[in-house]
TORMARTOR-150331 format. One record per residue (C-alpha): residue number from 1; chain; x, y, z. Coordinates in nm, 4 decimals, always signed. Example, Ala and Ser with C-alpha at 12.3 -4.5 7.8 and 13.67 -1.06 7.14 Angstrom:
BEGIN
<1; A; <+1.2300; -0.4500; +0.7800>>
<2; A; <+1.3670; -0.1060; +0.7140>>
//
This chain:
BEGIN
<1; A; <+8.5131; +7.2943; +11.9604>>
<2; A; <+8.2837; +7.5382; +11.7436>>
<3; A; <+8.4208; +7.4411; +11.4024>>
<4; A; <+8.1795; +7.6405; +11.2059>>
<5; A; <+8.2607; +7.9426; +11.3498>>
<6; A; <+8.6222; +7.9084; +11.2985>>
<7; A; <+8.5898; +7.8656; +10.9084>>
<8; A; <+8.3196; +8.1379; +10.9193>>
<9; A; <+8.6075; +8.3604; +11.0526>>
<10; A; <+8.8286; +8.2461; +10.8190>>
<11; A; <+8.6116; +8.3257; +10.5224>>
<12; A; <+8.5791; +8.6610; +10.6594>>
<13; A; <+8.9619; +8.7172; +10.6722>>
<14; A; <+8.9777; +8.6171; +10.2823>>
<15; A; <+8.6982; +8.8427; +10.1835>>
<16; A; <+8.9068; +9.0991; +10.3385>>
<17; A; <+9.2318; +9.0165; +10.2128>>
<18; A; <+9.0610; +9.0317; +9.8782>>
<19; A; <+8.9675; +9.4023; +9.9543>>
<20; A; <+9.3138; +9.4713; +10.0455>>
<21; A; <+9.4771; +9.3330; +9.7408>>
<22; A; <+9.2435; +9.6193; +9.5494>>
<23; A; <+9.5011; +9.8723; +9.6434>>
<24; A; <+9.8488; +9.6723; +9.4500>>
<25; A; <+9.5946; +9.6268; +9.1934>>
<26; A; <+9.5270; +9.9931; +9.1331>>
<27; A; <+9.9191; +10.0580; +9.1762>>
<28; A; <+9.9789; +9.8248; +8.8906>>
<29; A; <+9.7235; +9.9614; +8.6683>>
<30; A; <+9.8908; +10.3056; +8.7363>>
<31; A; <+10.2001; +10.1821; +8.5993>>
<32; A; <+10.0580; +9.9633; +8.3375>>
<33; A; <+10.2544; +9.6483; +8.4608>>
<34; A; <+10.1574; +9.3037; +8.3822>>
<35; A; <+10.1671; +9.1735; +8.7116>>
<36; A; <+9.7604; +9.3335; +8.7352>>
<37; A; <+9.6730; +8.9898; +8.5888>>
<38; A; <+9.8258; +8.8189; +8.8915>>
<39; A; <+9.6599; +9.0516; +9.1571>>
<40; A; <+9.2984; +8.9972; +8.9706>>
<41; A; <+9.3576; +8.6368; +9.0061>>
<42; A; <+9.4669; +8.6404; +9.3487>>
<43; A; <+9.1275; +8.8399; +9.4178>>
<44; A; <+8.9175; +8.6040; +9.2770>>
<45; A; <+9.0314; +8.3276; +9.4398>>
<46; A; <+9.0416; +8.4995; +9.7747>>
<47; A; <+8.7067; +8.6287; +9.7339>>
<48; A; <+8.5668; +8.3028; +9.5996>>
<49; A; <+8.7148; +8.0734; +9.8747>>
<50; A; <+8.6092; +8.3836; +10.1436>>
<51; A; <+8.2618; +8.3336; +10.0461>>
<52; A; <+8.2017; +8.0072; +10.0045>>
<53; A; <+8.3191; +7.9834; +10.3745>>
<54; A; <+8.0757; +8.2770; +10.5048>>
<55; A; <+7.8017; +8.1548; +10.3176>>
<56; A; <+7.8413; +7.7923; +10.4115>>
<57; A; <+7.8688; +7.8930; +10.7796>>
<58; A; <+7.6870; +8.2118; +10.7937>>
<59; A; <+7.4621; +8.0624; +11.0725>>
<60; A; <+7.7355; +7.9827; +11.2996>>
<61; A; <+7.7298; +8.0756; +11.6706>>
<62; A; <+7.9092; +8.3632; +11.7633>>
<63; A; <+8.0314; +8.2239; +12.0755>>
<64; A; <+8.4314; +8.1995; +12.0727>>
<65; A; <+8.6174; +8.0460; +12.3685>>
<66; A; <+8.9865; +8.0650; +12.4217>>
<67; A; <+9.0932; +7.7773; +12.1876>>
<68; A; <+8.9099; +7.8960; +11.9007>>
<69; A; <+9.0266; +8.2110; +11.9096>>
<70; A; <+9.3883; +8.0615; +11.9019>>
<71; A; <+9.2956; +7.8583; +11.6288>>
<72; A; <+9.1427; +8.1199; +11.4201>>
<73; A; <+9.4434; +8.3504; +11.4654>>
<74; A; <+9.6922; +8.0918; +11.3620>>
<75; A; <+9.5191; +7.9515; +11.0537>>
<76; A; <+9.4220; +8.2853; +10.9487>>
<77; A; <+9.7768; +8.4022; +10.9682>>
<78; A; <+9.8941; +8.0729; +10.7858>>
<79; A; <+9.6211; +8.0933; +10.5083>>
<80; A; <+9.6672; +8.4789; +10.4785>>
<81; A; <+10.0210; +8.4323; +10.4028>>
<82; A; <+9.9543; +8.1662; +10.1641>>
<83; A; <+9.7083; +8.3670; +9.9772>>
<84; A; <+10.0021; +8.6549; +9.9904>>
<85; A; <+10.2355; +8.4453; +9.8364>>
<86; A; <+10.0121; +8.3868; +9.5062>>
<87; A; <+10.0565; +8.7614; +9.3393>>
<88; A; <+10.4182; +8.6889; +9.3395>>
<89; A; <+10.3923; +8.3269; +9.1926>>
<90; A; <+10.1533; +8.3997; +8.9481>>
<91; A; <+10.3490; +8.6880; +8.7926>>
<92; A; <+10.6771; +8.4899; +8.8168>>
<93; A; <+10.8468; +8.7598; +9.0258>>
<94; A; <+10.9036; +8.5029; +9.2616>>
<95; A; <+10.8179; +8.1619; +9.0904>>
<96; A; <+10.9098; +7.9378; +9.3546>>
<97; A; <+10.6127; +7.9234; +9.6005>>
<98; A; <+10.8616; +7.8495; +9.9001>>
<99; A; <+11.0335; +8.1559; +9.8286>>
<100; A; <+10.7241; +8.3439; +9.7767>>
<101; A; <+10.5663; +8.2170; +10.1067>>
<102; A; <+10.8612; +8.3131; +10.2799>>
<103; A; <+10.9018; +8.6902; +10.1340>>
<104; A; <+10.4985; +8.7419; +10.2610>>
<105; A; <+10.5360; +8.5576; +10.5736>>
<106; A; <+10.8356; +8.8122; +10.6472>>
<107; A; <+10.6134; +9.1269; +10.5452>>
<108; A; <+10.2652; +9.0009; +10.7367>>
<109; A; <+10.4970; +8.9292; +11.0622>>
<110; A; <+10.6801; +9.2360; +11.0272>>
<111; A; <+10.9984; +9.0845; +11.0188>>
<112; A; <+11.1717; +9.2494; +10.6881>>
<113; A; <+11.3849; +8.9240; +10.5904>>
<114; A; <+11.3931; +8.8708; +10.2385>>
<115; A; <+11.5181; +8.6025; +9.9968>>
<116; A; <+11.5556; +8.8787; +9.7071>>
<117; A; <+11.8813; +8.9586; +9.5765>>
<118; A; <+11.7790; +9.2470; +9.3940>>
<119; A; <+11.4723; +9.4130; +9.5182>>
<120; A; <+11.4609; +9.6674; +9.2725>>
<121; A; <+11.3712; +9.4319; +8.9755>>
<122; A; <+11.0470; +9.3868; +9.1303>>
<123; A; <+10.7236; +9.5640; +8.9644>>
<124; A; <+10.5806; +9.8884; +9.1383>>
<125; A; <+10.2790; +9.6588; +9.1869>>
<126; A; <+10.4568; +9.3964; +9.3909>>
<127; A; <+10.6669; +9.6317; +9.5742>>
<128; A; <+10.3578; +9.7908; +9.6993>>
<129; A; <+10.2319; +9.4737; +9.7690>>
<130; A; <+10.5280; +9.3565; +9.9616>>
<131; A; <+10.5401; +9.6772; +10.1685>>
<132; A; <+10.1836; +9.6882; +10.2469>>
<133; A; <+10.2002; +9.3226; +10.4020>>
<134; A; <+10.3822; +9.4963; +10.6960>>
<135; A; <+10.1213; +9.7516; +10.7414>>
<136; A; <+9.8169; +9.4991; +10.7674>>
<137; A; <+10.0495; +9.2909; +10.9677>>
<138; A; <+10.1341; +9.5620; +11.1939>>
<139; A; <+9.8234; +9.5919; +11.3952>>
<140; A; <+9.6769; +9.2486; +11.2825>>
<141; A; <+9.4344; +9.1695; +11.0190>>
<142; A; <+9.2015; +9.0074; +11.2721>>
<143; A; <+9.1926; +9.3328; +11.4710>>
<144; A; <+9.1095; +9.5303; +11.1553>>
<145; A; <+8.8185; +9.2982; +11.0444>>
<146; A; <+8.6944; +9.3486; +11.4137>>
<147; A; <+8.7040; +9.7180; +11.3822>>
<148; A; <+8.4607; +9.6816; +11.0618>>
<149; A; <+8.2849; +9.3603; +11.1230>>
<150; A; <+7.9857; +9.3839; +11.3717>>
<151; A; <+7.9956; +9.0861; +11.6045>>
<152; A; <+7.7584; +8.9630; +11.8218>>
<153; A; <+7.9469; +8.9680; +12.1349>>
<154; A; <+8.2616; +9.0395; +12.3554>>
<155; A; <+8.4038; +8.6813; +12.3042>>
<156; A; <+8.6109; +8.7944; +12.0117>>
<157; A; <+8.8519; +8.9248; +12.3193>>
<158; A; <+9.0084; +8.5581; +12.3100>>
<159; A; <+9.0781; +8.6139; +11.9303>>
<160; A; <+9.2335; +8.9732; +12.0060>>
<161; A; <+9.4459; +8.8377; +12.2964>>
<162; A; <+9.6109; +8.5855; +12.0642>>
<163; A; <+9.6960; +8.8224; +11.7816>>
<164; A; <+9.7770; +9.1405; +11.9862>>
<165; A; <+10.1544; +9.0841; +12.1450>>
<166; A; <+10.2079; +9.1399; +12.5147>>
<167; A; <+10.2040; +8.9527; +12.8330>>
<168; A; <+9.8702; +9.0945; +12.8617>>
<169; A; <+9.6088; +9.2294; +12.6310>>
<170; A; <+9.3106; +9.4647; +12.7850>>
<171; A; <+9.0431; +9.6915; +12.6328>>
<172; A; <+9.0842; +10.0442; +12.6105>>
<173; A; <+8.7057; +10.0985; +12.6008>>
<174; A; <+8.4443; +9.8467; +12.7517>>
<175; A; <+8.3119; +9.7519; +12.3887>>
<176; A; <+8.6140; +9.5302; +12.2086>>
<177; A; <+8.4678; +9.6824; +11.8859>>
<178; A; <+8.5406; +10.0227; +11.9737>>
<179; A; <+8.8775; +9.9177; +12.1127>>
<180; A; <+8.9879; +9.7894; +11.7512>>
<181; A; <+8.8682; +10.0803; +11.6146>>
<182; A; <+9.0525; +10.3190; +11.8390>>
<183; A; <+9.3680; +10.1255; +11.7721>>
<184; A; <+9.3333; +10.1593; +11.3913>>
<185; A; <+9.2412; +10.5157; +11.3899>>
<186; A; <+9.5404; +10.5904; +11.5838>>
<187; A; <+9.7479; +10.3725; +11.3576>>
<188; A; <+9.5991; +10.5506; +11.0439>>
<189; A; <+9.6788; +10.8890; +11.1997>>
<190; A; <+10.0545; +10.8307; +11.2737>>
<191; A; <+10.0838; +10.6560; +10.9354>>
<192; A; <+9.9624; +10.9910; +10.7797>>
<193; A; <+10.1443; +11.2074; +11.0008>>
<194; A; <+10.4844; +11.0167; +10.8917>>
<195; A; <+10.3781; +11.0063; +10.5164>>
<196; A; <+10.3552; +11.4145; +10.5413>>
<197; A; <+10.6768; +11.4434; +10.6894>>
<198; A; <+10.8446; +11.2137; +10.4246>>
<199; A; <+10.6861; +11.4216; +10.1852>>
<200; A; <+10.8103; +11.7434; +10.3083>>
<201; A; <+11.1491; +11.6080; +10.2849>>
<202; A; <+11.1438; +11.5444; +9.9364>>
<203; A; <+11.0750; +11.1944; +9.9189>>
<204; A; <+10.8298; +11.0738; +9.6172>>
<205; A; <+10.4670; +10.9483; +9.7345>>
<206; A; <+10.5537; +10.5897; +9.6386>>
<207; A; <+10.8781; +10.6013; +9.8323>>
<208; A; <+10.6926; +10.7370; +10.1389>>
<209; A; <+10.4011; +10.4932; +10.1339>>
<210; A; <+10.6498; +10.1896; +10.0928>>
<211; A; <+10.8679; +10.3164; +10.3606>>
<212; A; <+10.5501; +10.4614; +10.6001>>
<213; A; <+10.4382; +10.0767; +10.5850>>
<214; A; <+10.7395; +9.9304; +10.6788>>
<215; A; <+10.8129; +10.1849; +10.9588>>
<216; A; <+10.4404; +10.1668; +11.1134>>
<217; A; <+10.4358; +9.7905; +11.0969>>
<218; A; <+10.8230; +9.7967; +11.2212>>
<219; A; <+10.8792; +9.5738; +10.9493>>
<220; A; <+11.1726; +9.6874; +10.7377>>
<221; A; <+11.0970; +9.6277; +10.3430>>
<222; A; <+11.2881; +9.8712; +10.1440>>
<223; A; <+11.2533; +9.9494; +9.7588>>
<224; A; <+11.6081; +9.9962; +9.7196>>
<225; A; <+11.8907; +9.7806; +9.7594>>
<226; A; <+12.0511; +10.0032; +10.0140>>
<227; A; <+11.7537; +10.0199; +10.2323>>
<228; A; <+11.7673; +10.3916; +10.3738>>
<229; A; <+12.1329; +10.4642; +10.3070>>
<230; A; <+12.0813; +10.6681; +9.9718>>
<231; A; <+11.7930; +10.9076; +10.1368>>
<232; A; <+11.8822; +11.2464; +10.3058>>
<233; A; <+11.9826; +11.2806; +10.6880>>
<234; A; <+11.6871; +11.4266; +10.7223>>
<235; A; <+11.4292; +11.1579; +10.6088>>
<236; A; <+11.6662; +10.9186; +10.8256>>
<237; A; <+11.5995; +11.1531; +11.1355>>
<238; A; <+11.2010; +11.1207; +11.0218>>
<239; A; <+11.2069; +10.7212; +11.0076>>
<240; A; <+11.4393; +10.7169; +11.3347>>
<241; A; <+11.1902; +10.8727; +11.5148>>
<242; A; <+10.8625; +10.7076; +11.3605>>
<243; A; <+11.0243; +10.3836; +11.4264>>
<244; A; <+11.0622; +10.4387; +11.7931>>
<245; A; <+10.7192; +10.5886; +11.8070>>
<246; A; <+10.5643; +10.2957; +11.6668>>
<247; A; <+10.7346; +10.0982; +11.9320>>
<248; A; <+10.5473; +10.2183; +12.1636>>
<249; A; <+10.1635; +10.0906; +12.3606>>
<250; A; <+9.9080; +10.2111; +12.1341>>
<251; A; <+9.7350; +10.2510; +12.4445>>
<252; A; <+9.9231; +10.5498; +12.5707>>
<253; A; <+9.8807; +10.7420; +12.2726>>
<254; A; <+9.5342; +10.6813; +12.3565>>
<255; A; <+9.5768; +10.8402; +12.7012>>
<256; A; <+9.7469; +11.1554; +12.5245>>
<257; A; <+9.4300; +11.1995; +12.2825>>
<258; A; <+9.2188; +11.2305; +12.5922>>
<259; A; <+9.4597; +11.5037; +12.7190>>
<260; A; <+9.6105; +11.2546; +12.9737>>
<261; A; <+9.9677; +11.2790; +12.8419>>
<262; A; <+10.1015; +11.3080; +13.2077>>
<263; A; <+9.9566; +10.9777; +13.2880>>
<264; A; <+10.1174; +10.8141; +12.9675>>
<265; A; <+10.4659; +10.9692; +13.0585>>
<266; A; <+10.4391; +10.7990; +13.3809>>
<267; A; <+10.4262; +10.4567; +13.2099>>
<268; A; <+10.7405; +10.2454; +13.3357>>
<269; A; <+10.7735; +10.0597; +13.0220>>
<270; A; <+10.7749; +10.3639; +12.8307>>
<271; A; <+11.0437; +10.5173; +13.0569>>
<272; A; <+11.2579; +10.2007; +13.0509>>
<273; A; <+11.2027; +10.1364; +12.6984>>
<274; A; <+11.3341; +10.4802; +12.5898>>
<275; A; <+11.6307; +10.4240; +12.8508>>
<276; A; <+11.7142; +10.1238; +12.6693>>
<277; A; <+11.7509; +10.3155; +12.3296>>
<278; A; <+11.9362; +10.6005; +12.4695>>
<279; A; <+12.2047; +10.3845; +12.6254>>
<280; A; <+12.2522; +10.1835; +12.3714>>
<281; A; <+12.2961; +10.4620; +12.1463>>
<282; A; <+12.5319; +10.6380; +12.3522>>
<283; A; <+12.7571; +10.3470; +12.3741>>
<284; A; <+12.7461; +10.2610; +11.9937>>
<285; A; <+12.8255; +10.6319; +11.9532>>
<286; A; <+13.1391; +10.6235; +12.1733>>
<287; A; <+13.2425; +10.2390; +12.0103>>
<288; A; <+13.2271; +10.4023; +11.6596>>
<289; A; <+13.4001; +10.7212; +11.6913>>
<290; A; <+13.6942; +10.5466; +11.8642>>
<291; A; <+13.7141; +10.2636; +11.6431>>
<292; A; <+13.6100; +10.3787; +11.2665>>
<293; A; <+13.7029; +10.6875; +11.0928>>
<294; A; <+13.3218; +10.8799; +11.1300>>
<295; A; <+13.2397; +11.2268; +11.2416>>
<296; A; <+13.0211; +11.2661; +11.5819>>
<297; A; <+12.7253; +11.3948; +11.3748>>
<298; A; <+12.7490; +11.0947; +11.1280>>
<299; A; <+12.8123; +10.8283; +11.3900>>
<300; A; <+12.5004; +10.9765; +11.6292>>
<301; A; <+12.2607; +10.9342; +11.3206>>
<302; A; <+12.3994; +10.6104; +11.2378>>
<303; A; <+12.3693; +10.4444; +11.5945>>
<304; A; <+12.0318; +10.6314; +11.6668>>
<305; A; <+11.9088; +10.4894; +11.3561>>
<306; A; <+12.0355; +10.1347; +11.3899>>
<307; A; <+11.9529; +10.1120; +11.7834>>
<308; A; <+11.5954; +10.2328; +11.6803>>
<309; A; <+11.5709; +9.9785; +11.4346>>
<310; A; <+11.6771; +9.6702; +11.6137>>
<311; A; <+11.4758; +9.7723; +11.9361>>
<312; A; <+11.1478; +9.8194; +11.7631>>
<313; A; <+11.2492; +9.5082; +11.5407>>
<314; A; <+11.1979; +9.7263; +11.2102>>
<315; A; <+11.5258; +9.6317; +11.0479>>
<316; A; <+11.5872; +9.9207; +10.8017>>
<317; A; <+11.9737; +10.0094; +10.7517>>
<318; A; <+12.1532; +10.3146; +10.6639>>
<319; A; <+12.4961; +10.1234; +10.7171>>
<320; A; <+12.6356; +9.8069; +10.7056>>
<321; A; <+12.6634; +9.7216; +11.0568>>
<322; A; <+12.7676; +9.3773; +11.0295>>
<323; A; <+13.1155; +9.5837; +10.9640>>
<324; A; <+13.0930; +9.7589; +11.3086>>
<325; A; <+13.3187; +9.7086; +11.6005>>
<326; A; <+13.2207; +9.3822; +11.8149>>
<327; A; <+13.0955; +9.5926; +12.1017>>
<328; A; <+12.8531; +9.7654; +11.8816>>
<329; A; <+12.7117; +9.4208; +11.7774>>
<330; A; <+12.7019; +9.2636; +12.0584>>
<331; A; <+12.4768; +9.5598; +12.1989>>
<332; A; <+12.2625; +9.5566; +11.8782>>
<333; A; <+12.2242; +9.1436; +11.9222>>
<334; A; <+12.1080; +9.2517; +12.3015>>
<335; A; <+11.8474; +9.4679; +12.1746>>
<336; A; <+11.7191; +9.1942; +11.8855>>
<337; A; <+11.6181; +9.0116; +12.2248>>
<338; A; <+11.4350; +9.2883; +12.3843>>
<339; A; <+11.1832; +9.4211; +12.1076>>
<340; A; <+10.9460; +9.7162; +12.1625>>
<341; A; <+10.6843; +9.7704; +12.4155>>
<342; A; <+10.3733; +9.5439; +12.4355>>
<343; A; <+10.0736; +9.6541; +12.2833>>
<344; A; <+10.2938; +9.8043; +11.9947>>
<345; A; <+10.3910; +9.6713; +11.6458>>
<346; A; <+10.6961; +9.5838; +11.7578>>
<347; A; <+10.8521; +9.2248; +11.7941>>
<348; A; <+11.0895; +9.0712; +12.0272>>
<349; A; <+11.0309; +8.9221; +12.4227>>
<350; A; <+10.8661; +9.3265; +12.4678>>
<351; A; <+11.0237; +9.5666; +12.7237>>
<352; A; <+10.7402; +9.4746; +12.9725>>
<353; A; <+10.8358; +9.1275; +12.9733>>
<354; A; <+11.2347; +9.1620; +13.0121>>
<355; A; <+11.0896; +9.4023; +13.3447>>
<356; A; <+10.8839; +9.1179; +13.4836>>
<357; A; <+11.1357; +8.8798; +13.4434>>
<358; A; <+11.4152; +9.0788; +13.6234>>
<359; A; <+11.1632; +9.1650; +13.9142>>
<360; A; <+11.0762; +8.8030; +13.9220>>
<361; A; <+11.4416; +8.7145; +13.9589>>
<362; A; <+11.5243; +9.0022; +14.2217>>
<363; A; <+11.2140; +8.8977; +14.4362>>
<364; A; <+11.3734; +8.5173; +14.4318>>
<365; A; <+11.7488; +8.6386; +14.5249>>
<366; A; <+11.5370; +8.8802; +14.8351>>
<367; A; <+11.3713; +8.5396; +14.9211>>
<368; A; <+11.6794; +8.3262; +14.9348>>
<369; A; <+11.8334; +8.5828; +15.1614>>
<370; A; <+11.5059; +8.6380; +15.3553>>
<371; A; <+11.2867; +8.3117; +15.3399>>
<372; A; <+11.0140; +8.4623; +15.5486>>
<373; A; <+10.9680; +8.7833; +15.3657>>
<374; A; <+10.6911; +8.8468; +15.1731>>
<375; A; <+10.7381; +9.0557; +14.8494>>
<376; A; <+10.4876; +9.2134; +14.6261>>
<377; A; <+10.5853; +9.2738; +14.2539>>
<378; A; <+10.4162; +9.5619; +14.1007>>
<379; A; <+10.4248; +9.7103; +13.7278>>
<380; A; <+10.2713; +10.0273; +13.6289>>
<381; A; <+10.1673; +10.1127; +13.9890>>
<382; A; <+9.9714; +9.7738; +13.9634>>
<383; A; <+10.0455; +9.4665; +14.1996>>
<384; A; <+10.1135; +9.1826; +13.9836>>
<385; A; <+9.9220; +8.8780; +14.0027>>
<386; A; <+10.1522; +8.5363; +14.0466>>
<387; A; <+9.9215; +8.3868; +13.7464>>
<388; A; <+10.1260; +8.6517; +13.5278>>
<389; A; <+10.4402; +8.6261; +13.6538>>
<390; A; <+10.3886; +8.2128; +13.6105>>
<391; A; <+10.3005; +8.3436; +13.2541>>
<392; A; <+10.5816; +8.5268; +13.1762>>
<393; A; <+10.8246; +8.2761; +13.2901>>
<394; A; <+10.6521; +7.9906; +13.1005>>
<395; A; <+10.6489; +8.2143; +12.7689>>
<396; A; <+11.0433; +8.2911; +12.8138>>
<397; A; <+11.1309; +7.8800; +12.8810>>
<398; A; <+10.9294; +7.7886; +12.5966>>
<399; A; <+11.1046; +8.0832; +12.3749>>
<400; A; <+11.4245; +7.9661; +12.4619>>
<401; A; <+11.3118; +7.6089; +12.3740>>
<402; A; <+11.1869; +7.7052; +12.0669>>
<403; A; <+11.5033; +7.9154; +11.9895>>
<404; A; <+11.7564; +7.6393; +12.0369>>
<405; A; <+11.5456; +7.4073; +11.8418>>
<406; A; <+11.5391; +7.6003; +11.5420>>
<407; A; <+11.9148; +7.6865; +11.5469>>
<408; A; <+11.9638; +7.3237; +11.5558>>
<409; A; <+11.7278; +7.2453; +11.2262>>
<410; A; <+11.9256; +7.5038; +11.0708>>
<411; A; <+12.2892; +7.3373; +11.1357>>
<412; A; <+12.1691; +7.0798; +10.8796>>
<413; A; <+12.2224; +7.3859; +10.6124>>
<414; A; <+12.5861; +7.3853; +10.7202>>
<415; A; <+12.6259; +7.7599; +10.7328>>
<416; A; <+12.8264; +7.9223; +10.9249>>
<417; A; <+12.7483; +7.9505; +11.3111>>
<418; A; <+12.7308; +8.3308; +11.3222>>
<419; A; <+12.5069; +8.3204; +11.0369>>
<420; A; <+12.2777; +8.0297; +11.1734>>
<421; A; <+12.2270; +8.1787; +11.5039>>
<422; A; <+12.1626; +8.5326; +11.4276>>
<423; A; <+11.9101; +8.4492; +11.1231>>
<424; A; <+11.6907; +8.2466; +11.4027>>
<425; A; <+11.7275; +8.5180; +11.6228>>
<426; A; <+11.6480; +8.7885; +11.3506>>
<427; A; <+11.3271; +8.5947; +11.2420>>
<428; A; <+11.1988; +8.4353; +11.5380>>
<429; A; <+11.1984; +8.8136; +11.6987>>
<430; A; <+11.0886; +8.9640; +11.3681>>
<431; A; <+11.3643; +9.1933; +11.3096>>
<432; A; <+11.4930; +9.0906; +10.9534>>
<433; A; <+11.8383; +9.1411; +10.9103>>
<434; A; <+12.1144; +8.9499; +11.1353>>
<435; A; <+12.4686; +8.9006; +11.0704>>
<436; A; <+12.7039; +8.6991; +10.8807>>
<437; A; <+12.5645; +8.6094; +10.5448>>
<438; A; <+12.2398; +8.7118; +10.6561>>
<439; A; <+12.3574; +9.0710; +10.7444>>
<440; A; <+12.1835; +9.4062; +10.6100>>
<441; A; <+12.3675; +9.3990; +10.2500>>
<442; A; <+12.3083; +9.0482; +10.2507>>
<443; A; <+11.9746; +8.8216; +10.2113>>
<444; A; <+11.8284; +8.4842; +10.3189>>
<445; A; <+11.8402; +8.3127; +9.9431>>
<446; A; <+12.1212; +8.0612; +10.0046>>
<447; A; <+11.9146; +7.8925; +10.2304>>
<448; A; <+11.7576; +7.5294; +10.1318>>
<449; A; <+11.4095; +7.5214; +10.1167>>
<450; A; <+11.3885; +7.3321; +10.4410>>
<451; A; <+11.5533; +7.6134; +10.6541>>
<452; A; <+11.3022; +7.8803; +10.4676>>
<453; A; <+11.0177; +7.6609; +10.5973>>
<454; A; <+11.1832; +7.6496; +10.9235>>
<455; A; <+11.2477; +8.0598; +10.9506>>
<456; A; <+10.9012; +8.1113; +10.8169>>
<457; A; <+10.7701; +7.9197; +11.0924>>
<458; A; <+10.9697; +8.0903; +11.3310>>
<459; A; <+10.8771; +8.4199; +11.2025>>
<460; A; <+10.4978; +8.3130; +11.2857>>
<461; A; <+10.5562; +8.1452; +11.6152>>
<462; A; <+10.7729; +8.5221; +11.7102>>
<463; A; <+10.4944; +8.7313; +11.5818>>
<464; A; <+10.1984; +8.5453; +11.7413>>
<465; A; <+10.3908; +8.4796; +12.0431>>
<466; A; <+10.4346; +8.0919; +12.0126>>
<467; A; <+10.1068; +7.9787; +12.1589>>
<468; A; <+9.8350; +8.0091; +11.9021>>
<469; A; <+10.0436; +7.8189; +11.6286>>
<470; A; <+10.1315; +7.5587; +11.8905>>
<471; A; <+9.7886; +7.4997; +11.9808>>
<472; A; <+9.6672; +7.4954; +11.6467>>
<473; A; <+9.9360; +7.2256; +11.5501>>
<474; A; <+9.8299; +7.0113; +11.8292>>
<475; A; <+9.6351; +6.6976; +11.7208>>
<476; A; <+9.4405; +6.7147; +12.0868>>
<477; A; <+9.3452; +7.0156; +11.9722>>
<478; A; <+9.1123; +6.9072; +11.7440>>
<479; A; <+8.9589; +6.5944; +11.9156>>
<480; A; <+8.6139; +6.7132; +12.0359>>
<481; A; <+8.6129; +6.4607; +12.3525>>
<482; A; <+8.8409; +6.6959; +12.5043>>
<483; A; <+8.6587; +7.0044; +12.4460>>
<484; A; <+8.3548; +7.1182; +12.6127>>
<485; A; <+8.2074; +7.4290; +12.6363>>
<486; A; <+8.1206; +7.6071; +12.9668>>
<487; A; <+7.7705; +7.5991; +12.8945>>
<488; A; <+7.7614; +7.2286; +12.8271>>
<489; A; <+7.9770; +7.1840; +13.1756>>
<490; A; <+7.6641; +7.3780; +13.3369>>
<491; A; <+7.4253; +7.1379; +13.1796>>
<492; A; <+7.5983; +6.8018; +13.2988>>
<493; A; <+7.6648; +6.9499; +13.6638>>
<494; A; <+7.2849; +7.0559; +13.6846>>
<495; A; <+7.2122; +6.6998; +13.5486>>
<496; A; <+7.4063; +6.5564; +13.8113>>
<497; A; <+7.2577; +6.7427; +14.0979>>
<498; A; <+6.9029; +6.6719; +13.9415>>
<499; A; <+6.9640; +6.3010; +13.9432>>
<500; A; <+7.1113; +6.2874; +14.3108>>
<501; A; <+6.8263; +6.5026; +14.4409>>
<502; A; <+6.5628; +6.2293; +14.2669>>
<503; A; <+6.7666; +5.9170; +14.3946>>
<504; A; <+6.7810; +6.0691; +14.7515>>
<505; A; <+6.3940; +6.1272; +14.7481>>
//
């Protein structure tokens, strides 16, 4: 294992975090807040640790294989969350480290689950940092690092595959660094456009930036106790639309920019994604109008907003959907599992995986009726390899096992069943609010420190799609006897051939 390269890249991540912390530092200085000192201390700690690692391992080889890629991503996100929690602890605004860690993990993983009973008590600097973690985690801090830091080769593709969500990850253009740059340029451009629309609706600049961070990262941290409820219908519709947009695969936006909008609109995943959202919205509108005293316009706005929020795993709210009829709540729970498109900032299983799972089930049913038939599954006009389908099925199996395991662990906290189940679903799928005691009008503060650690692990597992965290925490991963590079294997094979040839002579 290339341990030197792992530590070198973690050092680079820490240096980038130190640079990103300058933004909330500036905000706290503008508002003359005492949390300025907390940001300064954290910047010094992060920068010092980062420099120590990069200088110590600066002569490291640039070769990164799959295992190193998983470990770099997993450790980077854990360390990133631990460092990101320090401003809250040092300032005393969230004095308990476990609570601060939970809050920041929720931010970076774009979950939006909170332990704060009254978010409006936080200083402006801390509110900004809390929301900014969504924007950083949405596209990924390591993808950001690839976009700005020169790399020696494209072996970093293993790192990108470990961080970018979806069943398959590819490069938009031949060079990986250019791919990362394109993704972030699209991300920044869409973020800026949303801010313009929010400002046009009368939302203050600070509020616009914080809500843009939450929307772009599909995170959902608000700066008011009622989330988005107190804002105008226009602003709610703007956020609804942009939540949907950020739940779309960013590769499609690149096609649009290149003038291939027609090709982008032919995407089967995009069509399925929009059909799911539209169908869920219609069902909930009909259910709300027939059971609650709501006008049609209000019902459409609330249903469209909440289905967009839950499907994209953002978690913003304009109403307490915990009080909705059972049918509407059931539809939202189903949307929690589906999530956004692959290659988006959304969480969940991803629409593409769900489509592949159903396609594979359909093939198996047909095969039972016609055992000699040979069926080919296509996705986006291309034949799906059996290895991809096997990977999707394996991921889903592991997903269910971990989901059940976390529900079992939370049962030790003696909360009600609805609360525990939806808390795990909401955290594992990076949504935020659930039902019961963790509904949109409540929070996760009443859970024990043990449950908060379990849910924090669930958020990281969900955002990084399980494998990086499991691989990094497996003891055998770190035993060098099980790990040989392709170059070492080739040398060993060449030696065996050489010695065999000489023995024959």
